[in-house]
C-alpha positions as CSV (number, residue, x, y, z in Angstrom):
1,M,85.3,132.5,96.6
2,E,85.7,134.5,93.4
3,T,89.4,135.1,94.1
4,R,89.8,131.4,94.9
5,R,88.3,130.4,91.5
6,K,90.6,132.8,89.7
7,A,93.6,131.4,91.4
8,L,92.8,127.7,91.0
9,G,90.6,127.6,87.9
10,N,87.0,126.5,87.6
11,G,87.8,123.0,86.2
12,L,90.4,122.3,88.8
13,E,88.2,123.5,91.7
14,Q,85.5,121.2,90.5
15,L,87.9,118.3,90.4
16,F,89.0,119.0,94.0
17,N,85.4,119.3,95.2
18,S,84.3,116.0,93.5
19,Q,83.6,113.0,95.7
20,N,86.3,111.0,93.9
21,I,89.5,112.8,92.9
22,S,92.2,111.6,90.6
23,F,95.8,113.0,90.5
24,S,96.0,112.4,86.7
25,D,92.9,114.5,86.1
26,I,94.2,117.3,88.4
27,E,97.6,117.4,86.7
28,K,96.1,117.2,83.2
29,E,93.7,120.1,84.0
30,I,96.7,122.2,85.2
31,V,99.1,121.3,82.4
32,E,96.5,121.5,79.5
33,N,95.2,124.9,80.6
34,A,98.6,126.4,81.2
35,K,99.7,129.1,78.7
36,D,103.3,129.3,77.6
37,S,103.6,132.4,79.8
38,D,102.5,130.3,82.8
39,I,105.5,128.0,82.6
40,K,108.6,129.5,84.3
41,M,112.1,128.3,84.7
42,I,112.9,128.3,88.4
43,K,116.0,127.4,90.4
44,I,115.8,124.0,91.9
45,S,117.7,125.3,94.9
46,E,114.6,127.6,95.6
47,I,112.2,124.6,95.7
48,R,111.2,123.1,99.1
49,P,109.6,119.6,99.2
50,N,105.8,119.4,99.7
51,P,105.5,119.5,103.5
52,Y,102.7,116.9,103.2
53,Q,104.8,114.5,101.0
54,P,104.0,111.0,102.5
55,R,107.0,109.3,100.8
56,K,110.1,109.3,103.1
57,R,112.2,107.0,101.0
58,F,113.0,107.2,97.3
59,N,114.5,104.4,95.2
60,E,117.9,105.7,94.3
61,E,118.4,103.3,91.4
62,K,115.0,104.4,89.8
63,L,115.9,108.0,90.4
64,Q,119.2,107.6,88.5
65,E,117.3,105.9,85.6
66,L,114.9,108.8,85.4
67,A,117.9,111.3,85.7
68,D,119.6,109.5,82.8
69,S,116.4,109.8,80.7
70,I,116.0,113.5,81.5
71,K,119.6,114.1,80.6
72,E,119.1,112.5,77.3
73,H,115.6,113.5,76.3
74,G,114.9,116.5,78.6
75,L,112.0,117.1,80.8
76,F,108.8,117.0,78.8
77,Q,106.3,118.0,81.5
78,P,106.7,120.8,84.0
79,I,106.4,120.3,87.7
80,I,103.8,122.2,89.7
81,V,104.7,124.5,92.6
82,K,103.2,127.0,94.9
83,K,104.8,130.4,95.7
84,S,105.9,130.7,99.3
85,I,107.5,133.4,101.3
86,K,111.0,132.2,100.4
87,G,111.0,130.5,97.0
88,Y,108.5,127.7,96.1
89,E,106.8,124.7,97.7
90,L,106.6,121.6,95.5
91,V,103.0,120.5,94.8
92,A,103.6,117.7,92.3
93,G,106.7,116.2,90.6
94,E,109.2,115.5,93.4
95,R,110.7,112.5,91.5
96,R,111.2,114.7,88.5
97,T,112.8,117.5,90.6
98,R,115.2,115.1,92.4
99,A,116.1,113.4,89.1
100,S,116.7,116.7,87.3
101,Q,119.0,117.8,90.1
102,L,120.8,114.4,89.9
103,A,121.2,115.0,86.2
104,G,123.0,118.2,86.8
105,F,120.3,120.7,86.1
106,T,120.0,123.8,88.2
107,E,116.7,125.0,86.8
108,I,113.4,123.3,86.0
109,P,110.2,124.3,84.1
110,A,107.4,124.8,86.5
111,I,103.7,125.9,86.6
112,I,103.0,128.1,89.6
113,K,99.6,127.6,91.1
114,D,97.8,128.6,94.3
115,F,96.8,125.7,96.6
116,T,95.4,125.4,100.1
117,D,97.3,123.2,102.6
118,K,94.5,120.6,102.3
119,E,94.8,120.5,98.5
120,M,98.6,120.2,98.7
121,M,98.2,117.3,101.1
122,E,95.7,115.5,98.9
123,V,97.8,116.0,95.7
124,A,100.9,114.7,97.5
125,L,99.0,111.6,98.6
126,L,97.2,111.0,95.3
127,E,100.4,111.4,93.3
128,N,102.0,108.6,95.3
129,I,99.2,106.1,95.8
130,Q,97.9,106.5,92.2
131,R,101.4,106.6,90.5
132,E,103.7,104.7,92.8
133,D,103.5,102.4,95.7
134,L,103.9,104.0,99.1
135,N,105.0,101.5,101.8
136,P,102.1,100.7,104.1
137,I,103.4,102.8,106.9
138,E,103.8,105.9,104.7
139,E,100.3,105.3,103.3
140,A,98.8,104.9,106.8
141,E,100.4,108.0,108.2
142,A,99.3,110.0,105.1
143,Y,95.6,108.9,105.5
144,N,95.7,109.6,109.2
145,K,97.1,113.2,108.5
146,I,94.3,113.9,106.0
147,I,91.6,112.7,108.4
148,E,93.0,114.7,111.3
149,S,93.5,117.9,109.4
150,S,90.3,117.8,107.2
151,N,88.0,116.4,109.9
152,I,86.5,113.9,107.4
153,T,85.3,110.3,108.1
154,Q,87.0,107.1,107.0
155,E,84.1,106.6,104.7
156,E,84.5,110.0,103.0
157,L,88.3,109.4,102.7
158,A,87.7,106.0,101.1
159,K,85.5,107.5,98.4
160,R,88.0,110.3,97.7
161,V,90.9,108.0,97.1
162,S,89.0,105.2,95.5
163,K,89.5,102.6,98.2
164,S,87.1,100.5,100.2
165,R,86.2,101.5,103.7
166,S,87.6,98.3,105.1
167,Y,91.0,98.9,103.3
168,I,91.3,102.4,104.9
169,T,90.4,101.0,108.3
170,N,93.0,98.3,108.1
171,V,95.7,100.6,106.9
172,L,95.0,103.2,109.5
173,G,95.4,100.5,112.2
174,L,99.1,100.5,111.3
175,V,99.6,104.0,112.7
176,S,99.4,102.7,116.2
177,L,102.1,100.0,115.8
178,P,105.3,100.4,117.8
179,E,108.1,101.9,115.9
180,E,110.1,98.7,115.9
181,I,107.3,96.9,114.0
182,K,106.9,99.9,111.6
183,V,110.6,99.6,110.6
184,L,110.1,95.9,109.8
185,V,107.1,96.7,107.6
186,I,109.0,99.5,105.8
187,D,112.0,97.2,105.2
188,K,109.6,94.6,103.8
189,K,110.5,92.0,106.5
190,L,106.9,92.0,107.7
191,S,103.9,91.9,105.4
192,M,100.9,94.2,105.8
193,A,98.7,91.2,106.6
194,H,100.9,90.3,109.5
195,A,101.1,93.9,110.6
196,K,97.3,94.2,110.5
197,I,96.9,91.4,113.0
198,L,99.7,92.8,115.3
199,S,98.0,96.2,115.2
200,K,95.0,94.7,117.0
201,L,97.1,93.8,120.1
202,S,97.2,96.1,123.0
203,D,100.4,94.9,124.5
204,D,103.2,96.6,122.5
205,E,106.0,94.5,124.0
206,Y,104.2,91.3,123.2
207,A,103.5,92.5,119.6
208,I,107.2,93.3,119.1
209,R,108.2,89.8,120.3
210,L,105.7,88.3,117.9
211,A,107.0,90.4,115.1
212,N,110.5,89.3,115.6
213,R,109.4,85.7,115.7
214,I,107.5,86.2,112.4
215,V,110.7,87.4,110.8
216,E,113.0,84.8,112.3
217,E,110.7,81.8,111.8
218,G,108.9,82.8,108.6
219,M,105.6,82.5,110.5
220,S,102.5,82.2,108.3
221,I,99.4,84.3,108.7
222,R,97.4,81.3,109.8
223,T,99.9,80.4,112.5
224,L,100.0,84.0,113.8
225,E,96.2,84.1,113.9
226,S,96.2,80.8,116.0
227,I,98.7,82.3,118.4
228,V,96.8,85.6,119.0
229,K,93.2,84.4,119.0
230,G,93.4,83.0,122.5
231,S,91.4,84.8,125.2
232,D,94.5,85.4,127.3
233,V,96.1,87.6,124.6
234,P,95.1,91.3,125.2
235,K,93.6,92.9,122.1
236,K,92.3,96.3,121.0
237,H,89.9,94.8,118.6
238,K,88.5,91.4,117.6
239,I,90.9,89.5,115.2
240,T,89.2,88.5,112.0
241,R,90.5,86.1,109.4
242,V,92.7,87.8,106.8
243,V,91.6,86.9,103.3
244,P,94.5,87.5,100.9
245,L,94.1,88.8,97.4
246,N,94.7,86.6,94.4
247,R,98.2,85.5,95.3
248,T,99.3,84.7,91.8
249,Y,98.4,88.2,90.6
250,A,100.0,89.7,93.7
251,L,103.3,87.9,92.9
252,Y,103.1,89.1,89.2
253,E,102.3,92.7,90.3
254,S,105.3,92.6,92.7
255,A,107.6,91.2,90.0
256,M,106.5,93.8,87.4
257,R,106.8,96.6,89.9
258,E,110.4,95.6,90.7
259,K,111.2,95.5,87.0
260,I,109.5,98.7,85.9
261,G,109.8,100.8,89.0
262,T,106.2,101.9,89.2
263,R,102.9,100.5,90.5
264,V,101.3,97.8,88.4
265,T,97.8,96.4,88.9
266,I,96.4,93.2,87.4
267,S,92.6,92.7,87.4
268,A,89.7,91.7,85.1
269,K,92.2,90.3,82.6
270,K,93.9,93.7,82.3
271,I,97.4,95.0,83.2
272,T,97.5,98.7,84.2
273,I,100.9,100.5,84.2
274,P,100.5,104.2,85.1
275,F,103.3,106.7,84.1
276,D,104.3,110.0,85.6
277,S,105.2,112.0,82.4
278,D,106.4,111.6,78.8
279,E,109.9,110.8,80.0
280,D,108.6,108.3,82.5
281,L,106.7,106.6,79.7
282,N,109.9,106.5,77.6
283,R,111.7,105.0,80.6
284,I,109.1,102.2,80.9
285,L,109.2,101.5,77.1
286,E,113.0,101.2,77.3
287,I,112.8,98.8,80.2
288,I,110.3,96.5,78.3
289,N,112.4,96.8,75.1
290,I,110.0,98.7,72.9
291,D,111.9,100.9,70.5
292,M,109.6,103.7,69.2
293,D,112.5,105.2,67.1
294,G,112.3,102.2,64.8
295,E,108.6,102.9,64.0
């Protein structure tokens, strides 16, 4: 345990062991306590992606925007890596790494830290769900992987990632969907609310036919519920009424996310726009036409 504390740091270890963990707090702890000698320039070619990275697709347009920003302003915050047998494994900062490579850089500043596989998995998940939207399938598979590898309950996972138990349960239900339906969700042709209902059906072929009808006919949630609530439709679980979030806010959040390229939440008369680093903040300010140079 003593060796573990020296490798990770008391503050960081405490953050990981807390019931509720935050990626921003973890990254802040690492960066603020890093000495100049802890930051090394390493070759991007020697970096392997975090094996637990839940995100499978990256928005190429947003990556190019970040690459342009890095090319002009430089990279203000180092990435975090773990030393491996050959090179390094990326712990946090995959977008910055990809964008830096896209900008033509062959090296990148990095802080080298020791992490367990479980911690690398949690950091990869937290960085994505707390900084950017994962698509529902990526999120479901990431939660499922953590539960399987860490042997924790849905209730414990919900507390650690600041979600409700019901939200975790609903998302995890998407893991069992047929691949054909998962692709429709990933491509945003099928909403999570529709997918949640389809995930309760035990007949995969019937679920796929319904999914295709939803896409072709623009079927509403209420209509889908009416179709599947019959006793003759085989189900895994009881179908309950889907209560949507404030639709107006959801539309605003979606529109702002498309504009800014990062997750935006609107609640309690407050808009929250998280940012990944100083250059990411500059990118956001440029998009919303705030010129700090003129101050």
